[in-house]
C-alpha positions as CSV (number, residue, x, y, z in Angstrom):
1,M,4.9,162.9,39.3
2,N,1.3,163.8,40.2
3,G,0.6,164.6,36.6
4,L,1.0,160.9,35.6
5,E,-1.2,159.5,38.3
6,P,-4.6,159.9,36.4
7,L,-3.0,158.3,33.4
8,A,-1.8,155.4,35.4
9,K,-5.2,154.9,36.9
10,L,-6.8,155.0,33.5
11,M,-4.4,152.5,32.1
12,V,-5.1,150.1,35.0
13,A,-8.8,150.5,34.5
14,M,-8.5,149.8,30.8
15,G,-6.4,146.8,31.5
16,L,-9.0,145.4,33.9
17,A,-11.8,146.1,31.4
18,I,-9.9,144.3,28.7
19,A,-9.3,141.3,31.0
20,V,-13.0,141.2,31.9
21,L,-14.1,141.4,28.3
22,G,-11.7,138.6,27.4
23,G,-13.1,136.5,30.1
24,L,-16.7,137.1,28.8
25,V,-15.7,136.2,25.3
26,W,-14.1,133.1,26.5
27,L,-17.2,132.1,28.5
28,L,-19.4,132.9,25.5
29,S,-17.4,130.6,23.3
30,K,-18.1,127.8,25.7
31,T,-21.9,128.3,25.6
32,A,-24.0,126.1,23.4
33,F,-26.2,128.8,22.0
34,F,-23.7,131.3,20.8
35,G,-23.3,130.9,17.0
36,Q,-26.1,128.3,16.9
37,L,-29.1,130.7,16.7
38,P,-31.3,130.9,13.6
39,G,-29.8,133.5,11.3
40,D,-26.2,132.6,12.1
41,I,-24.3,131.6,9.0
42,R,-22.2,128.4,9.2
43,I,-20.2,127.2,6.2
44,E,-18.6,123.8,6.5
45,R,-16.3,122.2,3.9
46,D,-13.6,119.6,4.1
47,G,-11.0,121.0,6.4
48,F,-12.7,124.4,6.6
49,T,-15.4,125.9,8.8
50,C,-16.6,129.5,8.7
51,L,-19.0,130.8,11.3
52,I,-20.6,134.3,11.0
53,P,-22.8,134.8,14.1
54,V,-25.1,137.6,12.8
55,V,-28.0,137.1,15.2
56,S,-25.8,136.2,18.1
57,S,-23.8,139.5,17.6
58,I,-27.0,141.5,17.4
59,I,-28.3,140.0,20.7
60,L,-24.8,140.5,22.4
61,S,-24.8,144.2,21.2
62,I,-28.3,144.8,22.7
63,L,-27.3,143.2,26.0
64,L,-24.1,145.2,26.2
65,T,-25.9,148.4,25.4
66,I,-28.4,147.8,28.2
67,V,-25.6,146.9,30.7
68,L,-23.5,150.0,29.8
69,N,-26.6,152.3,30.0
70,V,-27.4,151.0,33.5
71,I,-23.7,151.5,34.6
72,V,-23.6,155.0,33.2
73,R,-26.9,155.9,35.0
74,I,-25.6,154.5,38.3
75,I,-22.3,156.5,37.9
76,N,-24.1,159.8,37.1
77,R,-26.3,159.8,40.2
């Protein structure tokens, strides 16, 4: 049974990470600036709305890269 313990811990950690990521996405959807920045594409027609958050995605990617780099540096001390 000890052979499955690392796998179980990994699965729990992945589940928690997905839950945290889901919470962050939910909070970002409630903010006023996400999807409203210059460079974000919004197409509105009768009964149809398409939002392509180009600039918001780039900013989110940069922020996540910085956060993950800090976490990795802290773990590797």
